[in-house]
C-alpha angles and dihedrals in degrees: 000000000000110000118218121219091257090051089054091050090050092050094047091049094047092049089053094046122357091186094072113127117244089252092053090046092049091052092052092047094046093240138120115262092250094050091047092051090051092049092049091049090050091049090051094046093050091049096245086121104047099181145318121254146164118247112223131203104245094211093051092054094046099259099108101144119082118194130183110210119196107203125196120192125218094220132023102211124138089247096053095044093047090049091049093048092047091051092048092052091057095059115084094195088067102083098174136016126185131183103227144188122234129047097339128051097213138023117207127191106209129184123201135164094242143353092265089059090055089051089054090047089055095045098041100038120010098040090047092062108099094213099056114106102170142004125198115187130198121189117212109238094195139343111256099174132001127170135153097196117107118216104252100185141315095274092052092048093052092049096054 
């Protein structure tokens, strides 16, 4: 999908604050309210806008530890990878999972309230999976940069 300049403005504004009214969004995008509403609906229908959500502070909701787990599988069959992916999707403490190149097959971003909870997560979940060969964990010491907004074009970046 080719994004028009007004689409990019809409996306940048919604990533900054998804609770803007349609009128506020239209003003930022330089559109009429009706045109803005149509563009937002088109962006939703085409899947450019996946969903709207609230971003929570992990520490304030008791999930202050962030761990990056590098997982290597013993076998790389369709069955083992599908089983691993299905198991990962069932665990809410796994916020992100990526199939990767390099030494590990998958990279997980896991949040837990404390280190002991991560130990339980490993023992009760990861080590129980028959296809896991190795786990290498890195604990985040501090957050240096965190953002959920995707760059949606040079003009949108400059307007932020």
